N, CA, C and O atoms as CSV, one atom per row, in Angstrom:
chain,resi,resn,atom,element,x,y,z
A,1,MET,N,N,15.373,7.720,2.082
A,1,MET,CA,C,13.910,6.659,1.524
A,1,MET,C,C,12.687,7.778,0.853
A,1,MET,O,O,12.324,8.954,0.825
A,2,TYR,N,N,12.412,6.468,0.387
A,2,TYR,CA,C,11.476,7.394,-0.896
A,2,TYR,C,C,10.214,6.976,-0.638
A,2,TYR,O,O,10.233,5.786,-0.323
A,3,LEU,N,N,8.873,7.548,-0.634
A,3,LEU,CA,C,7.523,6.399,-1.071
A,3,LEU,C,C,7.185,6.807,-2.614
A,3,LEU,O,O,7.477,7.884,-3.133
A,4,VAL,N,N,6.596,5.860,-3.155
A,4,VAL,CA,C,5.197,5.875,-4.484
A,4,VAL,C,C,4.160,5.939,-3.359
A,4,VAL,O,O,4.370,5.542,-2.213
A,5,ILE,N,N,3.267,6.362,-3.707
A,5,ILE,CA,C,1.791,6.753,-3.122
A,5,ILE,C,C,0.740,6.722,-4.858
A,5,ILE,O,O,0.827,7.499,-5.808
A,6,ARG,N,N,-0.176,5.488,-4.671
A,6,ARG,CA,C,-1.013,5.465,-6.145
A,6,ARG,C,C,-2.555,5.194,-5.144
A,6,ARG,O,O,-2.849,4.485,-4.182
A,7,THR,N,N,-3.073,5.925,-5.772
A,7,THR,CA,C,-4.627,5.471,-6.107
A,7,THR,C,C,-5.532,5.171,-6.967
A,7,THR,O,O,-5.806,5.980,-7.854
A,8,TYR,N,N,-6.118,4.064,-6.885
A,8,TYR,CA,C,-7.390,3.877,-7.706
A,8,TYR,C,C,-9.006,3.902,-7.341
A,8,TYR,O,O,-9.524,4.030,-6.231
A,9,GLU,N,N,-9.528,3.767,-8.414
A,9,GLU,CA,C,-10.705,4.208,-8.283
A,9,GLU,C,C,-11.337,2.640,-8.785
A,9,GLU,O,O,-11.411,2.369,-9.984
A,10,LEU,N,N,-11.756,1.704,-7.755
A,10,LEU,CA,C,-12.195,0.379,-8.736
A,10,LEU,C,C,-13.621,0.188,-8.633
A,10,LEU,O,O,-14.292,0.441,-7.633
A,11,THR,N,N,-14.216,-0.461,-10.170
A,11,THR,CA,C,-15.466,-0.898,-10.202
A,11,THR,C,C,-16.185,-1.813,-9.167
A,11,THR,O,O,-15.973,-2.933,-8.703
A,12,LEU,N,N,-17.164,-0.806,-9.005
A,12,LEU,CA,C,-18.191,-1.855,-7.443
A,12,LEU,C,C,-17.905,-2.613,-7.611
A,12,LEU,O,O,-17.602,-2.926,-8.763
A,13,GLY,N,N,-17.755,-3.764,-6.195
A,13,GLY,CA,C,-18.402,-4.648,-5.998
A,13,GLY,C,C,-16.747,-5.665,-6.360
A,13,GLY,O,O,-16.774,-6.887,-6.505
A,14,THR,N,N,-15.689,-4.984,-6.429
A,14,THR,CA,C,-14.549,-5.964,-6.615
A,14,THR,C,C,-13.390,-5.849,-6.247
A,14,THR,O,O,-12.293,-6.188,-6.691
A,15,ARG,N,N,-13.920,-5.103,-5.001
A,15,ARG,CA,C,-12.580,-4.549,-4.163
A,15,ARG,C,C,-11.537,-5.782,-3.824
A,15,ARG,O,O,-10.375,-5.922,-4.205
A,16,GLU,N,N,-12.482,-6.773,-2.834
A,16,GLU,CA,C,-12.094,-8.001,-2.605
A,16,GLU,C,C,-11.315,-8.406,-3.889
A,16,GLU,O,O,-10.157,-8.027,-4.061
A,17,GLU,N,N,-11.736,-8.900,-4.458
A,17,GLU,CA,C,-10.680,-9.757,-5.474
A,17,GLU,C,C,-8.980,-9.276,-6.193
A,17,GLU,O,O,-7.939,-9.823,-6.557
A,18,PHE,N,N,-9.881,-7.230,-6.022
A,18,PHE,CA,C,-8.399,-7.068,-6.689
A,18,PHE,C,C,-7.804,-7.095,-5.399
A,18,PHE,O,O,-7.606,-8.290,-5.175
A,19,ILE,N,N,-7.464,-6.515,-4.557
A,19,ILE,CA,C,-6.825,-6.803,-3.467
A,19,ILE,C,C,-6.198,-8.094,-3.273
A,19,ILE,O,O,-5.005,-8.232,-3.002
A,20,GLN,N,N,-7.283,-9.322,-3.464
A,20,GLN,CA,C,-6.197,-10.931,-3.278
A,20,GLN,C,C,-4.923,-10.441,-4.326
A,20,GLN,O,O,-3.773,-10.340,-3.900
A,21,HIS,N,N,-5.184,-10.233,-5.349
A,21,HIS,CA,C,-4.526,-9.936,-7.191
A,21,HIS,C,C,-3.458,-9.883,-6.964
A,21,HIS,O,O,-2.453,-10.576,-7.119
A,22,VAL,N,N,-3.895,-8.400,-6.309
A,22,VAL,CA,C,-2.492,-7.734,-5.997
A,22,VAL,C,C,-1.458,-8.129,-4.762
A,22,VAL,O,O,-0.316,-7.685,-4.647
A,23,GLN,N,N,-2.143,-9.107,-3.818
A,23,GLN,CA,C,-1.145,-9.600,-2.626
A,23,GLN,C,C,-0.599,-11.034,-3.539
A,23,GLN,O,O,0.603,-11.275,-3.645
A,24,GLU,N,N,-1.491,-11.777,-4.062
A,24,GLU,CA,C,-0.457,-12.863,-4.684
A,24,GLU,C,C,0.271,-12.756,-6.005
A,24,GLU,O,O,0.418,-13.931,-6.341
A,25,ARG,N,N,0.721,-12.108,-6.789
A,25,ARG,CA,C,0.823,-11.592,-8.376
A,25,ARG,C,C,1.630,-10.064,-8.038
A,25,ARG,O,O,2.683,-9.749,-8.593
A,26,LEU,N,N,0.987,-9.284,-7.123
A,26,LEU,CA,C,2.481,-8.152,-7.918
A,26,LEU,C,C,2.851,-7.323,-6.149
A,26,LEU,O,O,3.389,-6.263,-5.830
A,27,VAL,N,N,2.282,-8.378,-5.421
A,27,VAL,CA,C,3.733,-8.121,-4.331
A,27,VAL,C,C,4.659,-8.581,-4.363
A,27,VAL,O,O,5.727,-8.027,-4.107
A,28,PRO,N,N,4.468,-9.986,-4.762
A,28,PRO,CA,C,5.543,-10.798,-4.750
A,28,PRO,C,C,6.670,-10.211,-5.844
A,28,PRO,O,O,7.869,-10.342,-5.595
A,29,LEU,N,N,6.186,-9.520,-7.135
A,29,LEU,CA,C,7.228,-8.984,-8.168
A,29,LEU,C,C,7.738,-7.592,-7.483
A,29,LEU,O,O,8.666,-7.037,-8.071
A,30,LEU,N,N,7.349,-7.113,-6.576
A,30,LEU,CA,C,7.800,-5.698,-5.564
A,30,LEU,C,C,8.901,-6.415,-5.072
A,30,LEU,O,O,10.039,-6.048,-5.363
A,31,ASN,N,N,8.709,-7.356,-4.388
A,31,ASN,CA,C,10.229,-8.204,-3.283
A,31,ASN,C,C,11.499,-8.417,-3.970
A,31,ASN,O,O,12.603,-8.638,-3.471
A,32,HIS,N,N,11.104,-8.296,-5.409
A,32,HIS,CA,C,12.684,-8.351,-5.925
A,32,HIS,C,C,13.012,-6.817,-6.436
A,32,HIS,O,O,13.785,-6.690,-7.385
A,33,VAL,N,N,12.423,-5.635,-5.807
A,33,VAL,CA,C,13.033,-4.531,-6.915
A,33,VAL,C,C,14.007,-4.078,-5.699
A,33,VAL,O,O,13.881,-3.992,-4.477
A,34,PRO,N,N,14.708,-3.910,-6.335
A,34,PRO,CA,C,16.222,-3.269,-5.503
A,34,PRO,C,C,15.667,-2.240,-4.362
A,34,PRO,O,O,14.640,-1.575,-4.497
A,35,GLY,N,N,16.353,-2.226,-3.438
A,35,GLY,CA,C,15.674,-1.172,-2.428
A,35,GLY,C,C,14.491,-1.086,-2.109
A,35,GLY,O,O,13.784,-0.158,-1.717
A,36,PHE,N,N,14.277,-2.503,-2.381
A,36,PHE,CA,C,12.575,-2.249,-1.749
A,36,PHE,C,C,12.238,-2.915,0.298
A,36,PHE,O,O,12.576,-3.946,0.879
A,37,ARG,N,N,11.608,-1.925,0.657
A,37,ARG,CA,C,11.368,-1.737,1.809
A,37,ARG,C,C,10.250,-1.781,2.664
A,37,ARG,O,O,10.411,-1.812,3.884
A,38,ALA,N,N,8.893,-1.788,2.036
A,38,ALA,CA,C,7.873,-2.055,2.328
A,38,ALA,C,C,6.863,-1.823,1.051
A,38,ALA,O,O,7.138,-1.399,-0.072
A,39,PHE,N,N,5.573,-2.251,1.610
A,39,PHE,CA,C,4.379,-1.968,0.855
A,39,PHE,C,C,3.012,-2.350,1.319
A,39,PHE,O,O,2.610,-3.494,1.528
A,40,SER,N,N,2.290,-1.121,1.461
A,40,SER,CA,C,0.951,-1.314,2.068
A,40,SER,C,C,-0.213,-1.369,0.614
A,40,SER,O,O,-0.104,-0.781,-0.462
A,41,LEU,N,N,-1.145,-2.172,1.027
A,41,LEU,CA,C,-2.422,-1.815,0.588
A,41,LEU,C,C,-3.432,-0.872,1.632
A,41,LEU,O,O,-3.283,-1.299,2.777
A,42,VAL,N,N,-4.255,0.093,1.597
A,42,VAL,CA,C,-5.110,0.523,2.345
A,42,VAL,C,C,-6.296,1.079,1.536
A,42,VAL,O,O,-6.270,1.597,0.420
A,43,GLU,N,N,-7.221,0.880,2.257
A,43,GLU,CA,C,-8.501,0.635,1.827
A,43,GLU,C,C,-8.639,2.117,1.692
A,43,GLU,O,O,-7.876,2.683,2.475
A,44,ALA,N,N,-9.123,2.677,1.200
A,44,ALA,CA,C,-9.208,4.123,0.996
A,44,ALA,C,C,-11.018,4.557,0.701
A,44,ALA,O,O,-11.184,5.761,0.507
A,45,GLY,N,N,-12.151,3.791,0.665
A,45,GLY,CA,C,-13.442,4.240,1.084
A,45,GLY,C,C,-13.761,2.932,0.447
A,45,GLY,O,O,-13.021,1.954,0.338
A,46,ASP,N,N,-15.350,3.127,-0.072
A,46,ASP,CA,C,-15.877,1.771,-0.913
A,46,ASP,C,C,-15.257,0.920,-2.385
A,46,ASP,O,O,-15.320,-0.253,-2.754
A,47,ASN,N,N,-14.690,2.084,-2.932
A,47,ASN,CA,C,-14.433,1.955,-4.300
A,47,ASN,C,C,-13.045,2.110,-4.563
A,47,ASN,O,O,-12.537,1.554,-5.537
A,48,ASN,N,N,-12.258,2.956,-3.627
A,48,ASN,CA,C,-10.410,3.468,-3.994
A,48,ASN,C,C,-9.876,2.321,-2.512
A,48,ASN,O,O,-10.156,1.796,-1.434
A,49,VAL,N,N,-8.716,2.584,-3.830
A,49,VAL,CA,C,-7.268,1.978,-2.176
A,49,VAL,C,C,-5.943,2.314,-2.766
A,49,VAL,O,O,-5.680,2.338,-3.969
A,50,THR,N,N,-5.086,2.587,-1.703
A,50,THR,CA,C,-4.408,3.212,-2.408
A,50,THR,C,C,-2.789,2.346,-1.849
A,50,THR,O,O,-2.533,1.972,-0.704
A,51,PHE,N,N,-1.835,2.210,-3.193
A,51,PHE,CA,C,-0.708,1.531,-2.376
A,51,PHE,C,C,0.290,2.502,-1.662
A,51,PHE,O,O,0.060,3.674,-1.363
A,52,ILE,N,N,1.084,2.018,-1.512
A,52,ILE,CA,C,2.050,2.610,-0.254
A,52,ILE,C,C,3.496,2.039,-0.152
A,52,ILE,O,O,3.885,1.388,0.818
A,53,GLY,N,N,4.261,2.341,-1.243
A,53,GLY,CA,C,5.794,1.388,-1.525
A,53,GLY,C,C,6.608,2.572,-1.188
A,53,GLY,O,O,6.511,3.743,-1.557
A,54,THR,N,N,7.744,1.757,-0.102
A,54,THR,CA,C,9.014,2.262,0.154
A,54,THR,C,C,9.680,2.211,-0.055
A,54,THR,O,O,9.317,1.097,-0.435
A,55,PHE,N,N,10.701,2.262,-0.319
A,55,PHE,CA,C,11.967,2.288,-0.633
A,55,PHE,C,C,13.529,3.103,-0.468
A,55,PHE,O,O,13.628,4.328,-0.520
A,56,HIS,N,N,14.344,2.453,-0.324
A,56,HIS,CA,C,15.534,2.761,-0.027
A,56,HIS,C,C,16.087,4.562,-0.769
A,56,HIS,O,O,16.458,5.602,-0.226
A,57,ALA,N,N,15.877,4.157,-2.182
A,57,ALA,CA,C,17.101,4.937,-3.539
A,57,ALA,C,C,15.311,5.807,-4.204
A,57,ALA,O,O,14.168,5.527,-3.843
A,58,LEU,N,N,15.873,7.075,-5.443
A,58,LEU,CA,C,14.574,7.178,-6.002
A,58,LEU,C,C,14.998,6.365,-7.395
A,58,LEU,O,O,14.160,6.389,-8.297
A,59,ALA,N,N,15.862,5.868,-7.557
A,59,ALA,CA,C,16.347,4.864,-8.694
A,59,ALA,C,C,15.218,3.818,-8.221
A,59,ALA,O,O,14.484,3.364,-9.100
A,60,ASP,N,N,15.036,3.418,-6.917
A,60,ASP,CA,C,14.514,1.732,-6.678
A,60,ASP,C,C,13.101,2.237,-6.500
A,60,ASP,O,O,12.233,1.365,-6.453
A,61,ALA,N,N,12.667,3.696,-6.378
A,61,ALA,CA,C,11.172,3.716,-6.079
A,61,ALA,C,C,10.544,4.574,-7.649
A,61,ALA,O,O,9.529,5.140,-8.054
A,62,LYS,N,N,11.902,4.205,-8.115
A,62,LYS,CA,C,10.977,5.084,-9.979
A,62,LYS,C,C,10.883,3.869,-10.471
A,62,LYS,O,O,9.799,3.749,-11.043
A,63,ALA,N,N,11.888,2.359,-10.536
A,63,ALA,CA,C,11.816,1.346,-10.997
A,63,ALA,C,C,10.426,0.462,-10.411
A,63,ALA,O,O,9.701,-0.018,-11.281
A,64,SER,N,N,10.126,0.288,-9.257
A,64,SER,CA,C,8.937,0.085,-8.474
A,64,SER,C,C,8.133,0.641,-9.314
A,64,SER,O,O,7.836,-0.180,-10.182
A,65,ALA,N,N,7.311,2.300,-9.579
A,65,ALA,CA,C,6.918,2.946,-10.191
A,65,ALA,C,C,5.869,2.443,-11.915
A,65,ALA,O,O,4.702,2.412,-12.307
A,66,ARG,N,N,7.462,2.102,-12.491
A,66,ARG,CA,C,7.030,1.622,-13.230
A,66,ARG,C,C,6.533,0.296,-13.490
A,66,ARG,O,O,5.405,0.013,-13.894
A,67,LEU,N,N,7.586,-0.584,-13.192
A,67,LEU,CA,C,6.597,-2.201,-12.510
A,67,LEU,C,C,5.043,-2.044,-12.446
A,67,LEU,O,O,4.140,-2.568,-13.098
A,68,THR,N,N,5.054,-1.284,-11.594
A,68,THR,CA,C,3.443,-1.073,-11.439
A,68,THR,C,C,2.790,-0.640,-12.013
A,68,THR,O,O,1.693,-1.167,-11.829
A,69,ARG,N,N,2.746,0.278,-12.865
A,69,ARG,CA,C,2.142,0.927,-13.888
A,69,ARG,C,C,1.949,0.064,-15.128
A,69,ARG,O,O,0.949,-0.044,-15.837
A,70,ASP,N,N,3.342,-0.625,-15.242
A,70,ASP,CA,C,2.832,-2.187,-16.412
A,70,ASP,C,C,2.114,-3.044,-15.636
A,70,ASP,O,O,1.433,-3.835,-16.289
A,71,TRP,N,N,2.061,-3.120,-14.710
A,71,TRP,CA,C,1.496,-4.150,-14.248
A,71,TRP,C,C,0.284,-4.239,-14.311
A,71,TRP,O,O,-0.389,-5.110,-14.861
A,72,ILE,N,N,-0.291,-2.624,-13.302
A,72,ILE,CA,C,-1.501,-2.804,-14.008
A,72,ILE,C,C,-2.298,-2.628,-14.841
A,72,ILE,O,O,-3.518,-2.656,-14.678
A,73,ALA,N,N,-1.551,-2.367,-16.124
A,73,ALA,CA,C,-2.058,-2.142,-17.472
A,73,ALA,C,C,-2.139,-3.431,-17.950
A,73,ALA,O,O,-3.016,-3.626,-18.792
A,74,LYS,N,N,-1.280,-4.583,-17.548
A,74,LYS,CA,C,-1.645,-5.651,-18.140
A,74,LYS,C,C,-2.608,-6.577,-17.689
A,74,LYS,O,O,-3.178,-7.406,-18.398
A,75,ASN,N,N,-2.763,-6.403,-16.494
A,75,ASN,CA,C,-3.423,-7.175,-15.311
A,75,ASN,C,C,-4.848,-6.918,-14.209
A,75,ASN,O,O,-5.096,-7.627,-13.233
A,76,THR,N,N,-5.587,-5.832,-14.629
A,76,THR,CA,C,-6.151,-5.311,-14.002
A,76,THR,C,C,-6.999,-4.548,-14.750
A,76,THR,O,O,-7.422,-3.639,-14.035
A,77,GLU,N,N,-7.458,-4.489,-15.888
A,77,GLU,CA,C,-8.311,-3.540,-17.073
A,77,GLU,C,C,-9.688,-3.722,-16.594
A,77,GLU,O,O,-10.454,-2.813,-16.914
A,78,PHE,N,N,-10.276,-4.874,-15.764
A,78,PHE,CA,C,-11.377,-5.407,-15.296
A,78,PHE,C,C,-11.275,-4.469,-13.932
A,78,PHE,O,O,-12.126,-3.580,-13.940
A,79,PHE,N,N,-10.702,-4.473,-13.151
A,79,PHE,CA,C,-10.954,-3.925,-11.958
A,79,PHE,C,C,-10.679,-1.856,-11.697
A,79,PHE,O,O,-11.033,-1.288,-10.664
A,80,ILE,N,N,-10.226,-1.364,-12.505
A,80,ILE,CA,C,-9.975,-0.251,-12.756
A,80,ILE,C,C,-10.612,0.357,-13.765
A,80,ILE,O,O,-10.394,0.435,-14.974
A,81,GLN,N,N,-11.811,0.961,-12.728
A,81,GLN,CA,C,-12.571,2.421,-12.653
A,81,GLN,C,C,-12.601,3.678,-13.103
A,81,GLN,O,O,-13.505,4.059,-13.847
A,82,GLY,N,N,-11.721,4.379,-12.746
A,82,GLY,CA,C,-11.536,6.149,-12.970
A,82,GLY,C,C,-9.678,6.035,-12.703
A,82,GLY,O,O,-8.839,5.135,-12.653
A,83,VAL,N,N,-9.709,7.554,-12.581
A,83,VAL,CA,C,-8.747,8.003,-12.793
A,83,VAL,C,C,-7.548,7.729,-11.891
A,83,VAL,O,O,-8.140,7.519,-10.832
A,84,THR,N,N,-6.267,7.595,-11.618
A,84,THR,CA,C,-5.352,7.107,-10.716
A,84,THR,C,C,-4.829,8.389,-10.422
A,84,THR,O,O,-4.770,9.197,-11.349
A,85,THR,N,N,-4.335,8.805,-8.993
A,85,THR,CA,C,-3.525,9.572,-8.771
A,85,THR,C,C,-2.050,8.730,-8.393
A,85,THR,O,O,-1.948,7.505,-8.468
A,86,LEU,N,N,-1.105,9.523,-8.034
A,86,LEU,CA,C,0.261,9.194,-7.897
A,86,LEU,C,C,1.148,10.331,-7.905
A,86,LEU,O,O,1.277,11.248,-8.716
A,87,ALA,N,N,1.998,9.941,-6.314
A,87,ALA,CA,C,2.803,10.747,-5.563
A,87,ALA,C,C,4.009,10.267,-5.801
A,87,ALA,O,O,4.384,9.196,-6.279
A,88,ALA,N,N,4.574,11.207,-5.401
A,88,ALA,CA,C,6.383,10.217,-5.472
A,88,ALA,C,C,7.129,11.270,-4.859
A,88,ALA,O,O,6.956,12.446,-5.177
A,89,GLY,N,N,8.231,10.776,-3.701
A,89,GLY,CA,C,9.070,11.835,-2.882
A,89,GLY,C,C,9.885,11.110,-1.829
A,89,GLY,O,O,9.565,10.107,-1.191
A,90,GLN,N,N,11.218,11.957,-1.767
A,90,GLN,CA,C,11.925,11.374,-0.570
A,90,GLN,C,C,10.682,12.186,0.519
A,90,GLN,O,O,9.887,13.124,0.456
A,91,VAL,N,N,11.295,10.752,1.860
A,91,VAL,CA,C,10.843,11.379,2.764
A,91,VAL,C,C,11.378,11.978,3.496
A,91,VAL,O,O,12.428,11.514,3.942
A,92,ARG,N,N,10.816,13.536,4.049
A,92,ARG,CA,C,11.522,14.044,4.486
A,92,ARG,C,C,11.245,14.452,6.226
A,92,ARG,O,O,11.503,15.421,6.940
A,93,VAL,N,N,10.881,13.725,6.327
A,93,VAL,CA,C,10.498,13.941,8.494
A,93,VAL,C,C,10.071,11.925,8.861
A,93,VAL,O,O,8.990,11.726,9.415
A,94,PRO,N,N,10.573,11.210,8.666
A,94,PRO,CA,C,10.638,9.698,8.886
A,94,PRO,C,C,10.194,9.910,10.794
A,94,PRO,O,O,10.472,10.725,11.672
A,95,ASN,N,N,9.488,8.819,10.702
A,95,ASN,CA,C,8.762,8.857,11.798
A,95,ASN,C,C,8.365,7.311,12.637
A,95,ASN,O,O,7.293,6.780,12.927
A,96,GLU,N,N,10.149,6.835,12.893
A,96,GLU,CA,C,10.110,5.289,12.760
A,96,GLU,C,C,10.512,5.215,14.051
A,96,GLU,O,O,11.397,5.854,14.620
A,97,PRO,N,N,9.142,3.645,14.822
A,97,PRO,CA,C,9.115,3.400,16.103
A,97,PRO,C,C,10.671,2.974,16.346
A,97,PRO,O,O,11.268,2.854,15.277
A,98,VAL,N,N,11.574,2.685,17.653
A,98,VAL,CA,C,12.330,2.719,18.161
A,98,VAL,C,C,12.499,1.447,18.409
A,98,VAL,O,O,13.560,0.908,18.095
A,99,CYS,N,N,11.152,0.518,19.214
A,99,CYS,CA,C,11.202,-0.774,19.205
A,99,CYS,C,C,9.532,-0.748,18.954
A,99,CYS,O,O,8.820,0.245,18.808
A,100,LEU,N,N,9.160,-2.131,18.953
A,100,LEU,CA,C,7.865,-2.640,18.790
A,100,LEU,C,C,7.089,-1.796,19.892
A,100,LEU,O,O,7.798,-1.182,20.689
A,101,PRO,N,N,5.631,-1.696,20.031
A,101,PRO,CA,C,4.768,-2.431,21.306
A,101,PRO,C,C,4.821,-3.517,21.875
A,101,PRO,O,O,5.191,-4.430,21.137
A,102,PRO,N,N,4.524,-3.884,23.244
A,102,PRO,CA,C,4.201,-5.109,23.636
A,102,PRO,C,C,3.172,-5.579,22.320
A,102,PRO,O,O,2.686,-4.697,21.612
A,103,THR,N,N,2.877,-7.062,22.048
A,103,THR,CA,C,1.261,-7.583,21.805
A,103,THR,C,C,-0.096,-7.637,22.504
A,103,THR,O,O,-0.263,-7.881,23.699
A,104,ILE,N,N,-0.586,-7.503,22.035
A,104,ILE,CA,C,-2.064,-7.122,22.875
A,104,ILE,C,C,-2.385,-8.400,22.857
A,104,ILE,O,O,-1.991,-8.947,21.827
A,105,GLN,N,N,-2.970,-9.125,23.622
A,105,GLN,CA,C,-3.239,-10.339,24.217
A,105,GLN,C,C,-4.675,-10.447,24.361
A,105,GLN,O,O,-5.088,-11.547,23.994
A,106,ASP,N,N,-5.369,-9.828,24.686
A,106,ASP,CA,C,-6.723,-9.700,25.491
A,106,ASP,C,C,-7.664,-8.707,25.040
A,106,ASP,O,O,-8.884,-8.853,25.118
A,107,GLY,N,N,-6.923,-7.415,24.438
A,107,GLY,CA,C,-7.200,-6.161,24.082
A,107,GLY,C,C,-7.440,-4.970,24.975
A,107,GLY,O,O,-7.917,-3.847,24.812
A,108,LYS,N,N,-6.868,-5.720,26.094
A,108,LYS,CA,C,-7.549,-4.813,27.758
A,108,LYS,C,C,-6.694,-3.041,27.555
A,108,LYS,O,O,-7.055,-1.939,27.969
A,109,GLU,N,N,-5.305,-3.525,26.629
A,109,GLU,CA,C,-4.928,-2.568,26.892
A,109,GLU,C,C,-5.822,-1.114,25.675
A,109,GLU,O,O,-5.138,-0.153,25.324
A,110,LEU,N,N,-6.958,-1.209,25.328
A,110,LEU,CA,C,-7.283,-0.937,24.283
A,110,LEU,C,C,-8.433,-0.103,24.861
A,110,LEU,O,O,-8.969,0.883,24.355
A,111,GLN,N,N,-8.713,-0.741,26.090
A,111,GLN,CA,C,-10.453,-0.138,26.656
A,111,GLN,C,C,-9.832,1.907,27.523
A,111,GLN,O,O,-9.203,2.610,28.315
A,112,GLY,N,N,-10.708,1.717,26.469
A,112,GLY,CA,C,-11.122,3.627,26.797
A,112,GLY,C,C,-10.162,4.416,25.414
A,112,GLY,O,O,-10.030,5.640,25.401
A,113,LEU,N,N,-9.633,3.649,24.463
A,113,LEU,CA,C,-9.086,4.138,23.028
A,113,LEU,C,C,-10.073,4.266,22.615
A,113,LEU,O,O,-11.041,4.134,23.363
A,114,PHE,N,N,-10.222,4.529,21.462
A,114,PHE,CA,C,-11.180,5.121,20.081
A,114,PHE,C,C,-12.413,5.077,20.731
A,114,PHE,O,O,-13.352,4.322,20.478
A,115,GLY,N,N,-12.336,6.037,21.683
A,115,GLY,CA,C,-14.189,6.449,22.366
A,115,GLY,C,C,-14.931,4.603,22.457
A,115,GLY,O,O,-15.803,4.234,21.670
A,116,TYR,N,N,-14.471,3.884,23.326
A,116,TYR,CA,C,-15.429,2.730,23.744
A,116,TYR,C,C,-15.061,1.855,24.778
A,116,TYR,O,O,-14.066,1.250,24.380
A,117,ALA,N,N,-15.451,1.385,26.214
A,117,ALA,CA,C,-14.245,0.521,26.762
A,117,ALA,C,C,-15.226,-0.909,26.032
A,117,ALA,O,O,-16.093,-1.013,25.164
A,118,GLN,N,N,-14.448,-1.909,27.020
A,118,GLN,CA,C,-14.770,-3.444,26.359
A,118,GLN,C,C,-15.234,-4.045,27.509
A,118,GLN,O,O,-15.596,-5.221,27.487
């Protein structure tokens, strides 16, 4: 399994529009990359977002990195303010759940977690 992680500094006030743009236009393209396993966009501060893509093989991760780079260059000039960072590589210590936890129905399962009680 391979990950590609990219961080972007966005122009002030454009984060929500950028996220919608990514969800509607980039994610469908990534879904067609061979070996694609997962994609997440993380809000990493007021003006920063981080993409995390998971792929089966290195060639798949590289194809995704090229596709994303080209898509960003052509479609998001208005949104990107600063230098981006890129990290890519093989996952050496995966920890995937064996099964999913039960669905939280009313939030009672969270009582006492995260420093608050409901």
